[in-house]
Backbone as a printed PyTorch tensor [residue, N CA C, xyz], in Angstrom:
tensor([[[-27.0980,  25.8490,   8.9360],
         [-27.0830,  25.3110,  10.2840],
         [-25.9060,  24.3540,  10.4350]],

        [[-25.2630,  24.4180,  11.5750],
         [-24.0880,  23.6090,  11.8530],
         [-24.4100,  22.6110,  12.9650]],

        [[-23.8920,  21.4050,  12.8560],
         [-24.0770,  20.3890,  13.8820],
         [-23.3510,  20.8090,  15.1510]],

        [[-24.0040,  20.6180,  16.2900],
         [-23.4100,  20.9560,  17.5920],
         [-23.3520,  19.7110,  18.4670]],

        [[-22.3320,  19.6120,  19.3120],
         [-22.2340,  18.5010,  20.2510],
         [-23.4790,  18.4230,  21.1140]],

        [[-23.9300,  17.2170,  21.3880],
         [-25.0950,  16.9300,  22.2320],
         [-26.4060,  17.4620,  21.6750]],

        [[-26.4460,  17.6960,  20.3650],
         [-27.6870,  18.0920,  19.7000],
         [-27.9530,  17.1440,  18.5290]],

        [[-29.2230,  16.9780,  18.2100],
         [-29.6070,  16.1080,  17.0910],
         [-29.1580,  16.7150,  15.7710]],

        [[-28.8220,  15.8470,  14.8270],
         [-28.4750,  16.3130,  13.4860],
         [-29.7010,  16.9370,  12.8400]],

        [[-29.5240,  18.0710,  12.1700],
         [-30.6430,  18.6250,  11.4040],
         [-30.9460,  17.7180,  10.2110]],

        [[-32.0870,  17.8980,   9.6040],
         [-32.4670,  17.0870,   8.4440],
         [-31.4260,  17.2560,   7.3380]],

        [[-31.0740,  16.1440,   6.7070],
         [-30.1060,  16.1770,   5.6140],
         [-30.3820,  15.0360,   4.6470]],

        [[-29.8350,  15.1620,   3.4590],
         [-29.8430,  14.1090,   2.4510],
         [-28.4730,  14.1300,   1.7880]],

        [[-27.9060,  12.9420,   1.5530],
         [-26.5930,  12.8560,   0.9150],
         [-26.5470,  11.6330,   0.0070]],

        [[-25.8350,  11.7550,  -1.1120],
         [-25.6760,  10.6470,  -2.0550],
         [-24.4100,   9.8750,  -1.7130]],

        [[-24.5320,   8.5520,  -1.6900],
         [-23.3920,   7.7040,  -1.3680],
         [-23.2210,   6.6210,  -2.4370]],

        [[-22.1250,   5.8930,  -2.3180],
         [-21.8370,   4.7930,  -3.2290],
         [-22.9110,   3.7140,  -3.1200]],

        [[-22.8960,   2.7940,  -4.0440],
         [-23.8700,   1.6810,  -4.1190],
         [-25.3000,   2.1690,  -4.3110]],

        [[-25.4690,   3.3950,  -4.8070],
         [-26.8030,   3.9380,  -5.0490],
         [-27.5600,   4.3180,  -3.7920]],

        [[-26.8630,   4.4460,  -2.6780],
         [-27.4870,   4.7520,  -1.3910],
         [-27.7520,   6.2490,  -1.2670]],

        [[-28.9760,   6.5990,  -0.8740],
         [-29.2940,   7.9690,  -0.4910],
         [-29.4330,   7.9600,   1.0170]],

        [[-28.6360,   8.7630,   1.6520],
         [-28.5820,   8.7870,   3.1080],
         [-29.3980,   9.9480,   3.6410]],

        [[-30.1650,   9.6990,   4.6990],
         [-30.8660,  10.7730,   5.4020],
         [-31.0310,  10.3620,   6.8600]],

        [[-31.6400,  11.2290,   7.6450],
         [-31.7920,  10.9740,   9.0760],
         [-32.5030,   9.6450,   9.3410]],

        [[-33.5540,   9.3670,   8.5970],
         [-34.3380,   8.1450,   8.8170],
         [-33.5030,   6.8910,   8.5720]],

        [[-32.6120,   6.9390,   7.5890],
         [-31.7830,   5.7800,   7.2600],
         [-30.8010,   5.4380,   8.3780]],

        [[-30.4920,   6.4130,   9.2150],
         [-29.5130,   6.2060,  10.2830],
         [-30.1550,   5.8630,  11.6210]],

        [[-31.4630,   5.9590,  11.7260],
         [-32.1550,   5.7580,  13.0000],
         [-31.8560,   4.3790,  13.5830]],

        [[-31.5560,   4.3630,  14.8750],
         [-31.3500,   3.1090,  15.5940],
         [-29.9350,   2.5680,  15.5620]],

        [[-29.0400,   3.2230,  14.8390],
         [-27.6460,   2.7920,  14.7950],
         [-26.7400,   3.9610,  15.1560]],

        [[-25.6190,   3.6300,  15.7940],
         [-24.5850,   4.6380,  15.9750],
         [-23.9120,   4.8240,  14.6220]],

        [[-23.4400,   6.0220,  14.3700],
         [-22.8410,   6.3250,  13.0800],
         [-21.5170,   7.0580,  13.2810]],

        [[-20.4970,   6.6070,  12.5680],
         [-19.2330,   7.3260,  12.4740],
         [-19.1900,   7.9350,  11.0870]],

        [[-19.0430,   9.2520,  11.0210],
         [-18.8760,   9.9580,   9.7570],
         [-17.4710,  10.5470,   9.7770]],

        [[-16.6460,  10.0920,   8.8490],
         [-15.2980,  10.6640,   8.7940],
         [-15.1090,  11.3950,   7.4710]],

        [[-14.5950,  12.6110,   7.5820],
         [-14.3510,  13.4780,   6.4290],
         [-12.8660,  13.4210,   6.1010]],

        [[-12.5630,  13.2820,   4.8170],
         [-11.1700,  13.2110,   4.3890],
         [-11.0040,  14.0280,   3.1150]],

        [[ -9.7830,  14.5260,   2.8630],
         [ -9.5790,  15.4310,   1.7210],
         [ -9.7820,  14.8390,   0.3290]],

        [[ -9.2190,  13.6510,   0.0320],
         [ -9.2380,  13.1910,  -1.3630],
         [ -9.0120,  11.6880,  -1.4590]],

        [[ -9.7850,  11.0480,  -2.3480],
         [ -9.6080,   9.6160,  -2.6200],
         [ -8.2080,   9.3390,  -3.1500]],

        [[ -7.7070,   8.1420,  -2.8440],
         [ -6.4430,   7.6310,  -3.3820],
         [ -5.2170,   8.4600,  -3.0300]],

        [[ -5.2500,   9.1490,  -1.9040],
         [ -4.0510,   9.8030,  -1.3950],
         [ -3.5790,   8.9850,  -0.1930]],

        [[ -2.2980,   9.0500,   0.1540],
         [ -1.7690,   8.1450,   1.1870],
         [ -2.5140,   8.1900,   2.5320]],

        [[ -2.7080,   9.3690,   3.0880],
         [ -3.3720,   9.4700,   4.3910],
         [ -4.8160,   9.0080,   4.3460]],

        [[ -5.5120,   9.3650,   3.2850],
         [ -6.9300,   9.0020,   3.1510],
         [ -7.0920,   7.5020,   2.9330]],

        [[ -6.1680,   6.9150,   2.1900],
         [ -6.1960,   5.4670,   1.9720],
         [ -5.9230,   4.7350,   3.2790]],

        [[ -4.9110,   5.1710,   4.0200],
         [ -4.5680,   4.5480,   5.2970],
         [ -5.7270,   4.6450,   6.2860]],

        [[ -6.3700,   5.8050,   6.3400],
         [ -7.4980,   5.9850,   7.2530],
         [ -8.6560,   5.0590,   6.8750]],

        [[ -8.9870,   5.0080,   5.5980],
         [-10.0550,   4.1310,   5.1350],
         [ -9.7580,   2.6670,   5.4220]],

        [[ -8.5090,   2.2620,   5.2160],
         [ -8.1170,   0.8800,   5.4960],
         [ -8.2250,   0.5750,   6.9900]],

        [[ -7.9440,   1.5730,   7.8290],
         [ -8.0840,   1.3890,   9.2750],
         [ -9.5290,   1.1080,   9.6580]],

        [[-10.4560,   1.8860,   9.1010],
         [-11.8770,   1.6380,   9.3690],
         [-12.2870,   0.2760,   8.7930]],

        [[-11.8130,  -0.0390,   7.5930],
         [-12.1240,  -1.3380,   6.9740],
         [-11.6780,  -2.4940,   7.8680]],

        [[-10.4630,  -2.3920,   8.3880],
         [ -9.8880,  -3.4850,   9.1650],
         [-10.5580,  -3.6680,  10.5270]],

        [[-11.2770,  -2.6650,  10.9940],
         [-11.9730,  -2.7480,  12.2930],
         [-13.4910,  -2.8420,  12.1150]],

        [[-13.9650,  -3.1030,  10.8960],
         [-15.4060,  -3.0450,  10.6180],
         [-16.2050,  -4.0140,  11.4910]],

        [[-15.6740,  -5.1910,  11.7770],
         [-16.4030,  -6.1480,  12.6090],
         [-16.5650,  -5.6320,  14.0330]],

        [[-15.5370,  -4.9970,  14.5630],
         [-15.6110,  -4.4340,  15.9160],
         [-16.6110,  -3.2820,  15.9690]],

        [[-16.6420,  -2.4600,  14.9250],
         [-17.6370,  -1.3770,  14.8710],
         [-19.0400,  -1.9690,  14.7850]],

        [[-19.2190,  -3.0030,  13.9520],
         [-20.5350,  -3.6390,  13.8040],
         [-21.0070,  -4.2220,  15.1330]],

        [[-20.0890,  -4.8000,  15.8960],
         [-20.4370,  -5.3630,  17.2040],
         [-20.9060,  -4.2720,  18.1670]],

        [[-20.4720,  -3.0460,  17.9280],
         [-20.8920,  -1.8920,  18.7430],
         [-22.0830,  -1.1750,  18.1020]],

        [[-22.7930,  -1.8580,  17.1640],
         [-23.9690,  -1.2830,  16.4930],
         [-23.6370,   0.0490,  15.8110]],

        [[-22.4660,   0.0960,  15.1780],
         [-21.9790,   1.3360,  14.5810],
         [-21.6850,   1.1260,  13.0960]],

        [[-22.2150,   2.0280,  12.2610],
         [-21.9180,   2.0080,  10.8360],
         [-20.9620,   3.1550,  10.5080]],

        [[-20.2070,   2.9730,   9.4500],
         [-19.1730,   3.9270,   9.0380],
         [-19.5600,   4.5540,   7.7070]],

        [[-19.3010,   5.8560,   7.5680],
         [-19.4340,   6.5510,   6.2920],
         [-18.2320,   7.4660,   6.1350]],

        [[-17.5940,   7.3990,   4.9650],
         [-16.5350,   8.3310,   4.6350],
         [-17.1010,   9.4180,   3.7340]],

        [[-16.5690,  10.6330,   3.8370],
         [-17.0740,  11.7630,   3.0430],
         [-15.9140,  12.5660,   2.4690]],

        [[-16.0040,  12.8580,   1.1740],
         [-15.1160,  13.8340,   0.5530],
         [-15.8770,  14.4840,  -0.5970]],

        [[-15.2180,  15.4270,  -1.2640],
         [-15.8560,  16.1280,  -2.3810],
         [-15.7240,  15.3670,  -3.6990]],

        [[-15.0370,  14.2220,  -3.6830],
         [-14.8600,  13.4410,  -4.9030],
         [-16.2030,  12.9560,  -5.4410]],

        [[-16.2350,  12.6470,  -6.7260],
         [-17.4600,  12.1880,  -7.3840],
         [-17.8160,  10.7640,  -6.9400]],

        [[-19.0630,  10.3820,  -7.1630],
         [-19.4780,   9.0150,  -6.8440],
         [-18.6690,   7.9940,  -7.6510]],

        [[-18.3550,   8.3120,  -8.8900],
         [-17.5750,   7.3940,  -9.7220],
         [-16.1830,   7.1740,  -9.1310]],

        [[-15.5250,   8.2570,  -8.7350],
         [-14.2040,   8.1560,  -8.1010],
         [-14.3100,   7.3720,  -6.7990]],

        [[-15.3600,   7.6630,  -6.0190],
         [-15.5960,   6.9320,  -4.7690],
         [-15.7820,   5.4350,  -5.0070]],

        [[-16.5720,   5.0840,  -6.0190],
         [-16.8140,   3.6660,  -6.3080],
         [-15.4840,   2.9580,  -6.6230]],

        [[-14.6270,   3.6030,  -7.4010],
         [-13.3220,   3.0250,  -7.7410],
         [-12.4300,   2.8950,  -6.5060]],

        [[-12.4020,   3.9360,  -5.6660],
         [-11.6040,   3.9470,  -4.4350],
         [-12.0940,   2.8420,  -3.4930]],

        [[-13.4020,   2.7460,  -3.3460],
         [-14.0190,   1.7390,  -2.4730],
         [-13.6840,   0.3250,  -2.9570]],

        [[-13.8060,   0.0830,  -4.2590],
         [-13.5260,  -1.2430,  -4.8270],
         [-12.0400,  -1.5960,  -4.7150]],

        [[-11.1830,  -0.6360,  -5.0140],
         [ -9.7390,  -0.8760,  -4.9990],
         [ -9.2500,  -1.3310,  -3.6250]],

        [[ -9.8640,  -0.7890,  -2.5610],
         [ -9.4090,  -1.0830,  -1.1960],
         [-10.3910,  -1.9460,  -0.4120]],

        [[-11.4150,  -2.4670,  -1.0920],
         [-12.4070,  -3.3570,  -0.4620],
         [-13.0370,  -2.7450,   0.7840]],

        [[-13.4260,  -1.4790,   0.6800],
         [-14.0880,  -0.8340,   1.8110],
         [-15.5030,  -1.3920,   1.9450]],

        [[-15.8560,  -1.9250,   3.1270],
         [-17.1890,  -2.4930,   3.3310],
         [-18.1960,  -1.4610,   3.8240]],

        [[-17.9310,  -0.1990,   3.5890],
         [-18.8220,   0.8830,   3.9960],
         [-18.9820,   1.8440,   2.8310]],

        [[-19.9970,   2.6720,   2.9200],
         [-20.3020,   3.5970,   1.8180],
         [-19.5030,   4.8910,   1.9580]],

        [[-19.2300,   5.5060,   0.8020],
         [-18.5620,   6.8000,   0.7270],
         [-19.5570,   7.8160,   0.1870]],

        [[-19.6490,   8.9390,   0.8520],
         [-20.5760,  10.0010,   0.4820],
         [-19.8550,  11.0130,  -0.3960]],

        [[-20.4800,  11.3530,  -1.5130],
         [-19.9510,  12.3670,  -2.4190],
         [-20.6070,  13.7010,  -2.0820]],

        [[-19.7810,  14.7130,  -1.8390],
         [-20.3030,  16.0310,  -1.4580],
         [-19.6230,  17.1300,  -2.2740]],

        [[-19.8130,  17.1130,  -3.6120],
         [-19.1120,  18.0860,  -4.4600],
         [-19.5050,  19.5330,  -4.2000]],

        [[-20.7260,  19.7660,  -3.7260],
         [-21.1430,  21.1480,  -3.4670],
         [-20.9070,  21.5710,  -2.0140]],

        [[-20.2830,  20.6950,  -1.2130],
         [-19.8720,  20.9730,   0.1740],
         [-21.0240,  21.1640,   1.1540]],

        [[-22.2410,  20.7970,   0.8000],
         [-23.3880,  20.9750,   1.6950],
         [-23.2060,  20.1840,   2.9850]],

        [[-22.8810,  18.9050,   2.8640],
         [-22.7040,  18.0360,   4.0310],
         [-21.4630,  18.4720,   4.8150]],

        [[-20.3950,  18.8220,   4.1010],
         [-19.1630,  19.2950,   4.7510],
         [-19.4160,  20.5480,   5.5900]],

        [[-20.1970,  21.4540,   5.0550],
         [-20.4710,  22.6980,   5.7860],
         [-21.4060,  22.4640,   6.9730]],

        [[-22.2710,  21.4560,   6.8770],
         [-23.1260,  21.0910,   8.0040],
         [-22.2580,  20.7150,   9.2140]],

        [[-21.1390,  20.0490,   8.9480],
         [-20.2220,  19.6430,  10.0100],
         [-19.0440,  20.6140,  10.1850]],

        [[-19.0460,  21.7050,   9.4280],
         [-18.0340,  22.7530,   9.5240],
         [-16.6090,  22.2190,   9.3510]],

        [[-16.4100,  21.4100,   8.3000],
         [-15.0790,  20.8520,   8.0620],
         [-14.3450,  21.5280,   6.8990]],

        [[-14.9740,  22.4810,   6.2290],
         [-14.2890,  23.2310,   5.1770],
         [-13.4960,  24.3470,   5.8590]],

        [[-12.1870,  24.2640,   5.7140],
         [-11.2940,  25.2020,   6.3970],
         [-10.2970,  25.7840,   5.4040]],

        [[ -9.7650,  26.9360,   5.7560],
         [ -8.7150,  27.5510,   4.9450],
         [ -7.4270,  26.7740,   5.1730]],

        [[ -6.8000,  26.3190,   4.0820],
         [ -5.5640,  25.5450,   4.1600],
         [ -4.4860,  26.2540,   3.3500]],

        [[ -3.2310,  25.8850,   3.6180],
         [ -2.1080,  26.4340,   2.8670],
         [ -1.2550,  25.2960,   2.3360]],

        [[ -0.8420,  25.4320,   1.0710],
         [  0.0570,  24.4660,   0.4600],
         [  1.0110,  25.2280,  -0.4450]],

        [[  2.2930,  25.1430,  -0.1490],
         [  3.3160,  25.8500,  -0.9140],
         [  3.0080,  27.3380,  -1.0320]],

        [[  2.5400,  27.9220,   0.0620],
         [  2.2580,  29.3440,   0.0960],
         [  0.9210,  29.7530,  -0.4980]],

        [[  0.2050,  28.7970,  -1.0970],
         [ -1.0860,  29.0950,  -1.6940],
         [ -2.1880,  28.7510,  -0.7010]],

        [[ -3.1470,  29.6530,  -0.5500],
         [ -4.2790,  29.4050,   0.3440],
         [ -5.4690,  28.9020,  -0.4640]],

        [[ -6.1820,  27.9560,   0.0970],
         [ -7.3800,  27.4230,  -0.5430],
         [ -8.2800,  26.8300,   0.5320]],

        [[ -9.5500,  26.6350,   0.1800],
         [-10.4710,  25.9890,   1.1030],
         [-10.5050,  24.5030,   0.8000]],

        [[-10.4270,  23.6900,   1.8560],
         [-10.4590,  22.2440,   1.6850],
         [-11.0080,  21.5740,   2.9300]],

        [[-11.1420,  20.2680,   2.8580],
         [-11.6740,  19.4960,   3.9790],
         [-10.5910,  19.2830,   5.0300]],

        [[-10.9200,  19.6640,   6.2600],
         [-10.0640,  19.3610,   7.4000],
         [-10.4280,  17.9490,   7.8680]],

        [[ -9.4570,  17.0480,   7.8990],
         [ -9.7230,  15.6650,   8.3070],
         [-10.3770,  15.6760,   9.6860]],

        [[-11.6080,  15.1630,   9.7570],
         [-12.4140,  15.2070,  10.9750],
         [-13.3030,  13.9720,  11.0540]],

        [[-13.6640,  13.5930,  12.2770],
         [-14.5370,  12.4370,  12.4840],
         [-15.5900,  12.7960,  13.5230]],

        [[-16.8000,  12.2510,  13.3110],
         [-17.9290,  12.5350,  14.1950],
         [-18.6150,  11.2350,  14.5650]],

        [[-18.9920,  11.1160,  15.8500],
         [-19.7080,   9.9440,  16.3460],
         [-21.1100,  10.3790,  16.7550]],

        [[-22.1020,   9.7640,  16.1320],
         [-23.5080,  10.1040,  16.3490],
         [-24.1690,   8.9010,  17.0110]],

        [[-24.9450,   9.1480,  18.0600],
         [-25.5780,   8.0280,  18.7730],
         [-26.8070,   7.5100,  18.0300]],

        [[-27.4100,   6.4560,  18.5530],
         [-28.5280,   5.7910,  17.8830],
         [-29.7860,   6.6600,  17.8160]],

        [[-29.8240,   7.7510,  18.5770],
         [-30.9500,   8.6880,  18.5210],
         [-30.6780,   9.8680,  17.5840]],

        [[-29.5330,   9.8410,  16.9080],
         [-29.2040,  10.8970,  15.9590],
         [-28.5850,  12.1340,  16.5760]],

        [[-28.0000,  11.9750,  17.7750],
         [-27.3800,  13.0930,  18.4880],
         [-25.8570,  12.9930,  18.3660]],

        [[-25.2110,  14.1060,  18.0280],
         [-23.7530,  14.1410,  17.9240],
         [-23.1550,  14.0470,  19.3270]],

        [[-22.3440,  13.0190,  19.5600],
         [-21.7650,  12.7820,  20.8890],
         [-20.2780,  13.0570,  20.9890]],

        [[-19.5290,  12.8630,  19.8940],
         [-18.0830,  13.1250,  19.9200],
         [-17.6560,  13.7010,  18.5830]],

        [[-16.6190,  14.5110,  18.6280],
         [-16.0250,  15.0070,  17.3920],
         [-14.5180,  15.0690,  17.5560]],

        [[-13.8440,  14.7370,  16.4820],
         [-12.3920,  14.8190,  16.4160],
         [-12.0680,  15.7060,  15.2290]],

        [[-11.3160,  16.7720,  15.4630],
         [-10.9300,  17.6930,  14.3890],
         [ -9.4080,  17.6920,  14.2430]],

        [[ -8.9430,  18.1090,  13.0870],
         [ -7.5020,  18.1110,  12.7880],
         [ -6.8990,  16.7470,  13.1000]],

        [[ -7.5520,  15.7160,  12.6080],
         [ -7.1840,  14.3270,  12.8890],
         [ -5.8290,  13.9720,  12.2930]],

        [[ -5.0320,  13.2740,  13.0820],
         [ -3.8250,  12.6040,  12.6020],
         [ -4.2170,  11.1450,  12.4300]],

        [[ -3.8970,  10.5440,  11.3110],
         [ -4.3820,   9.2130,  10.9580],
         [ -3.9060,   8.1330,  11.9390]],

        [[ -2.6440,   8.1560,  12.3130],
         [ -2.0790,   7.1010,  13.1600],
         [ -2.8240,   7.0010,  14.4960]],

        [[ -3.3900,   5.8290,  14.7740],
         [ -4.0750,   5.5650,  16.0300],
         [ -5.4950,   6.1020,  16.1240]],

        [[ -5.9130,   6.8480,  15.1180],
         [ -7.2220,   7.5080,  15.1820],
         [ -8.3850,   6.5120,  15.1710]],

        [[ -8.3440,   5.5240,  14.3030],
         [ -9.4530,   4.5680,  14.1920],
         [ -9.6540,   3.8450,  15.5200]],

        [[ -8.5650,   3.4770,  16.1890],
         [ -8.6790,   2.7970,  17.4880],
         [ -9.3560,   3.6890,  18.5220]],

        [[ -9.0470,   4.9760,  18.4880],
         [ -9.6670,   5.9340,  19.4150],
         [-11.1750,   6.0650,  19.1450]],

        [[-11.5350,   6.1350,  17.8750],
         [-12.9500,   6.2270,  17.4980],
         [-13.6860,   4.9480,  17.8920]],

        [[-13.0620,   3.7990,  17.6540],
         [-13.6700,   2.5160,  18.0200],
         [-13.9230,   2.4440,  19.5220]],

        [[-12.9520,   2.8490,  20.3250],
         [-13.1190,   2.8230,  21.7880],
         [-14.2910,   3.7110,  22.2060]],

        [[-14.4240,   4.8790,  21.5820],
         [-15.5310,   5.7890,  21.9060],
         [-16.8730,   5.1750,  21.4830]],

        [[-16.9070,   4.5250,  20.3280],
         [-18.1460,   3.8860,  19.8430],
         [-18.5540,   2.7400,  20.7720]],

        [[-17.5720,   1.9570,  21.2030],
         [-17.8600,   0.8470,  22.1070],
         [-18.3730,   1.3550,  23.4530]],

        [[-17.7560,   2.4220,  23.9620],
         [-18.1950,   2.9920,  25.2400],
         [-19.6170,   3.5600,  25.1240]],

        [[-19.9060,   4.2240,  24.0250],
         [-21.2280,   4.8030,  23.8190],
         [-22.2850,   3.6990,  23.6760]],

        [[-21.9320,   2.5980,  23.0490],
         [-22.8630,   1.4830,  22.8580],
         [-23.2610,   0.8520,  24.1930]],

        [[-22.4080,   0.9570,  25.2000],
         [-22.6910,   0.3660,  26.5110],
         [-23.6350,   1.2100,  27.3360]],

        [[-23.8180,   2.4700,  26.9570],
         [-24.6900,   3.3660,  27.7380],
         [-26.1490,   3.1720,  27.3940]]])
């Protein structure tokens, strides 16, 4: 099953840093930003994470929590999170279950080689667990500000 705009998230469970197990019940009552990125400690992924980190107070004021997701291990995530002082949890999805729920595994090309990987994408879920916005094929520059504006607008409704 794939998440659809204006529909509730189906039941899920995901492992995150700090020993957190995430599921629908854990997210109830808060807006949630879930951003998918290809790999820890790469330039674009680091910049994107730092953008969310630097705006964390503004997101919190909009009753919004942040989660980053990649296929990296929890150990790699813990190191990435500590190195950059990310005040939010990172979800490890090595078997791509969570990624496929949001349909972010796409065919990519690098130096003529094709492979499946995570397409940088962000999703905004309202306090009732309904997907309200999605951004696909994200370019890092200016993206966090756009997501923040959408979260703030949704919080006012």
